[in-house]
N, C-alpha and C positions, 0 to 999 in steps of 0.2 A: 565405546564409552563416549558420551557427549559432554562437552563442557557446559556448565551452567553458571550463569553470572547472577549474583544476588541482586535483587531489585532494590533500588533506593527507596527511601521513605516517600520522596516526592512522586516517584512512579506509582507506588502503591496507592497514594492518596488520589492521584489523577485517575487511576483505574477505578477506584472506589466511587469517585464523583461521576465518572462516565456510566458506571453500572447503575448508580442511583438515578441518574437522569433518564436512562433507558427504562427503568422500572417505574419511575415516577416523573413522567414528562411534565413540563411547566404548562399550567393552564393559561390560556390567553384568549383575549377577545379581539377580534378584528374590527377596526373602525374605519369607515370610508367617509370622507367629507367631500362636499361638492355641491353644485347647483342642481344636478339631476333634472335637466331642463330640455327634454324629458328623460326619465330613467330608461335606459336601453338594456337589451339582453347582455351586452358586454359588461355593464355595471354589475349585473348579477353573476356573470361568469367569473369575474375577478375573485369573488369570494370562494367559489368552488375550486378554482385553480390554486389559490393560496392555501386553502385548508388541506387539499391533497398534498401539496408540497411540504407543508409543515408536519403533517402526520408521517410522511415518508422519512423524515429525519429522526423520528422516534424521540425527539427532544421536546416536542410541543403537543399539546392537546387543545384544539380549538373548541371552546365551549359555546361561543356565540358570535354572531356577526351583527354589527350595528351600522346603519346608514343614517348620516346626519346631514340633512339638506340645509343649505346656507340660508341666512335671513334675507328678507327683502331689502334690507339696508345695504346689501352688497353692491347694489347699483349697477349690475352688469347689464349690458345691452340685450334686449329681447328676453330678459328674465321674467318668467311668469310669476304671479303671486304665489306665496308659499302654500296657500290653501289648495291650489290646483296641483302643484308639484307633490305635495304630501298625499293628496288623494290618489294620484297616479302611482305613487310608491306603495300605498296600501294595497291597491289592486294588484300590482306586479308581485308583491311579496306574499300573496296568498298561496302561491305554489311552493314557498319555502317554509321548512319547519325549524330553521335555526337562525335565519337572518331577520332582524327587526328594524323598524324605523324609530328614531328618537327625534322628537320635535323641539328639544330644548334650544338648540342653536337657532332654528328658524323662528322661534318665538321671541328672540331678542330684538330690540328696536334697532340696534346697530350691528354692523358686521363684527363677528367675533374671531379673533386670531385662532389658528388651528391649535397652537400650544394650549390655549385656554380651554378649548373644546376637549382636548385629550385629558387635561387636568380634571375637568368636570366628570368625564366618564370614568376615569380611574378612581376618583373619590366615590362615585356612585357604585362602582363594582366592589370597592373595598367595603362599603357599608353593607351591601348585600351579602358579601362573603362573611363579614363579621356576624351578621344576623344568623346566617346558617350555622356558624360554628359556635354560637352561644350555648346550645344544649350541651349536656354532659359529654365529655370526650369519649370517643369509642374505645373499645379495648385495644385496637391496633394503635390508636393515637397515644394512649397511655403508655403502651409498650415502647413506642418510638421516643417518647419524652424520657423514658427510663426513670419515671417518678422524680425527675429533677425539678425543683421549684425555681422558677426564674424570678429573680429579685435583683433589681439594679443596685439596691443598697446593701446587698449581701456580698461580703468580701469573698465568700466561698465560691461565688460564680467565677471569679478570676482564677481560682485554683483548680477549676475543672480540667479534666483531661481533654485531649483533642477529640477523642471519640464522643465524649459527652457533648461538646460544642457542636460537633457534626450532627449528632442525633437531634439536638434542639433545632438547629437550623433547618434540617431536613423536614422535621415535623411541622415547623412553621411555614415552610415553603409549600407544603402540600395544600394548605388552605389559601394561599395567595393566588391571585389571578392578575396577570399583566395585560394592559391594553396596548395594542400596537396599531400604528397607522398603516392602513392598506392604501396603496396608491399605484399609479402608473409611472412609467419612466419619465413622462413629461413633467410630472410634479417634482420628481427627484432632480431633474435638470434645471427646473425653475429656481432651485436654491442658488444657482449661480447667476441669476439675473440681478444686476445691481439695483438696490433700493426696493426690491419686491418683498424680501423677507428680512426681518431683523436677525442679526447674528445670534443674539441670545435665544430667540425662538427656535432657530435651526438646531442649536446646541441642545436645547431642552427636548425638542421633538425626537432627535436621533439618539442623544445620549441617555435621556431618562426613560423614554418609552420604546423607541425602536421603530424601524420601518420594515414593511413587507412590500417589496416593489415588483410589480408585474411588468415585465419587459417583453420585447418581441425580437425575433431573429433579425439581425442587422443592426440593432442598437447596441451600444457599448456602455452600460451604466458603470461598469467597473473602472473604465478609463476616466469617467467623470468623477467617480469617488476618489480616484488616485490624484486627480488634479485639484481637489478641494481639501484644504487643510482640516476643516471641521469634520467633513465626512470621513476622511482618512483616519482621524482620531477615534471615531466611533464605528469604524467599518464592521467590527464584529457584531454590531447591533443592527446591521442592515442585511436583510435576507433578500437576495435576488432570485426571482422565479421567472423562468423563461416560458412564454406561451408559444408552443410550437405550432398550434393551429391558428394560423394568421386570421385575424378578424378585425378589420379597421373600421369599427363602428364608432361614431362619435355623435353626441347630441347636436353639435353644429350641423353636421351633414344630414341628420334626421330632420331638423327644422327646415333646412333648405329643400329637402325632398318634399316635405309637407306643403311648403309654400308653392311649389311647382306642380302640385297635384300628383306627385309620383307615389307609387306604392312603397310602404314601409313594412309590409307584412314580413314576418320572420326576423325582423330587426328589433321590434318591440313586442311585448306581450299583447295578445289580442285584446285583452280587457283594457289595456292602456290606449290602444288605437281606437277602440269604441268610445272611450272617455273623451279623447281628443276630438273625435267627430261630433259627439253629442254636445260638446261645449264650444265647438267652433274655434279651437285653439290653433295657434301658429298659422293663421291665415287660411285655415281649411275651408271657411265659409265662402272663399272666393274660388275654390277649386271645383267649380261646377261645370255643367255642360256649356255655360255661356263662354267660358274661357277656352274650352276644347273644340267648340264648334259641333255641328251635327254630322260630321263625317265618320264618326265612330259610334258604336253602340254604347250608350252610357245610361246610367240610372242614378239619379240623385234623390235621396229620400230625406225628408225632414219630418217633424211631427205633424205638419199641416198638410203636406201634399207630396206627390211623387211626380218628378219630371222625367218623361220618357223621350228618347230620341232615337229614331231608327235611321239607317243609312239612306233609305229611299225617301224619307220625309224631309221636305224643305222647311216645314213648320213644326213646332213642338206642341204637344198637347198637355194640358193640365188636368189631372184627375183628382177630384176632391175626395178625401177619406176621413171619416165617413160622415162627418157633421158639417153642414153648410155654414154653421156659425163660426167655424174655424177660419173662414175666408175673411172675417172682419178683424182678425188679429193684426197688429202692426207689422209683424214679420211677414205675414202672407201678402199684405198690401205691397210691401217693398218688393217681394219676389215676383208678384204678378206684374208689377211695373217692369221688372227686369225681363220677364218673359215677353211682354208686349214689345219692349224695345228691341230685344233680340230678333223676334219674328219680323218686325218692321225692317230691321237691317238686312235680314235674309231676303225679304221681298224686294227691297231696293236693289240688292245684288242681282237678283233674277231679272229684274227689269233692265238693268244695265247690260246684261249679257245679250238680250234681244234688241 
């Protein structure tokens, strides 16, 4: 014979809440803010990593991901115009069926605080949710409400049983969608930088909305949370997700590689790389055979001509395609001048050897 201990009312309520959460996970939207200059594969991977982690808890159901590029008013060094950054995001997100870009933030004339961006998106999500719930309640919703009329002026509401209150709150919660800020450990740690964030903004971001923080092996965000009074206060609203597949991609390193003419394939989406080349962004127009010399096989293609360089050739050849009229465009004239200058330098080098 085994001893059985009667469970308390609090334990029963806790189990009920837990079971209800498991059966009805909280719907949430993941919002990532940043410059996305340019958008990298790691930016996109963060959403996938976060969604998997939240779904594993069985407490959340991620319904959408939103990328919000910062406004040109941010004034960051090397920040491309929003038109280019948004176009690259559109191209990169074609492969995703649940992550979207929102241009509200980048359309603002001035930089917008992250707390205000979260507030805007939460209001937008609430409006969309309310519009979807306006039609007649479903049979299940009517059952959950137990035909109880909610009226703040009705004194009977205060006399309801605990079960009635729980039923109402559960039914209302099913239609609500929360917006959470998706970020990396560097943003979380930036909360500790003096003067960078307003205390009220940190409290609103973490306390009202919540964070999903993607960190890496070796970093210790929990220690940082412990050392911060504000973050410790709302630590239950911070979800730490460890990325075990280490991938140290950053937009800063991507821009550096592009300036140096180095390959960024598999670090960015191919369509983004094509857009950067087509629009000569991040100094790509200077990463031609003129900088690399004629000692490696290179091929540089523009809309006007193709420059070919073979290892055995001391001089480079220009092949026009296919209309001669293209030679009269300003871009071609400039590049022809570069070709002539380069060939002349090579010729002088050959003379100096002999």
